[in-house]
C-alpha positions as CSV (number, residue, x, y, z in Angstrom):
1,X,-20.5,-13.3,-38.4
2,X,-19.0,-15.5,-41.1
3,X,-15.7,-13.6,-40.8
4,X,-15.5,-14.5,-37.1
5,X,-16.1,-18.1,-38.0
6,X,-13.3,-18.0,-40.6
7,X,-10.9,-16.7,-37.9
8,X,-12.1,-19.3,-35.4
9,X,-11.8,-22.2,-37.9
10,X,-8.3,-21.1,-38.9
11,X,-7.1,-21.1,-35.3
12,X,-8.8,-24.4,-34.6
13,X,-7.1,-26.0,-37.6
14,X,-3.7,-24.9,-36.2
15,X,-4.1,-26.4,-32.8
16,X,-2.6,-29.8,-33.7
17,X,0.4,-28.3,-35.4
18,X,1.0,-26.0,-32.3
19,X,1.1,-29.1,-30.1
20,X,3.3,-31.0,-32.5
21,X,5.8,-28.1,-32.7
22,X,5.9,-27.0,-29.1
23,X,5.5,-30.4,-27.3
24,X,7.1,-32.8,-29.7
25,X,9.6,-30.4,-31.4
26,X,8.4,-31.4,-34.9
27,X,10.0,-28.9,-37.3
28,X,7.6,-29.5,-40.1
29,X,4.7,-28.6,-37.8
30,X,6.6,-25.3,-37.1
31,X,6.5,-24.5,-40.7
32,X,2.8,-25.1,-40.9
33,X,2.3,-22.9,-37.8
34,X,4.2,-20.1,-39.4
35,X,2.2,-20.4,-42.6
36,X,-1.1,-20.5,-40.6
37,X,-0.1,-17.4,-38.6
38,X,0.7,-15.6,-41.9
39,X,-2.8,-16.6,-43.2
40,X,-4.3,-15.3,-39.9
41,X,-2.5,-12.0,-40.3
42,X,-3.8,-11.6,-43.8
43,X,-7.3,-12.5,-42.8
44,X,-7.2,-10.1,-39.9
45,X,-6.0,-7.3,-42.3
46,X,-8.9,-8.1,-44.7
47,X,-11.4,-7.9,-41.8
48,X,-9.9,-4.6,-40.7
49,X,-10.4,-3.2,-44.2
50,X,-14.0,-4.5,-44.3
51,X,-14.8,-3.0,-40.9
52,X,-13.3,0.4,-42.0
53,X,-15.3,0.4,-45.2
54,X,-18.6,-0.5,-43.5
55,X,-17.9,2.2,-40.9
56,X,-17.2,4.8,-43.5
57,X,-20.3,3.9,-45.5
58,X,-22.8,4.3,-42.7
């Protein structure tokens, strides 16, 4: 379940930047949101590979 916690923590860490970008139109926060979303995409891909490997082993 640690992988789920990683995803959850990453999303939680982006909440403030989402608010700053969408509500206050802070452009720097938008850059941080984009970086965070890229990190989320990479993490999701790692998890997909882990799940596939575990599935294939058993």
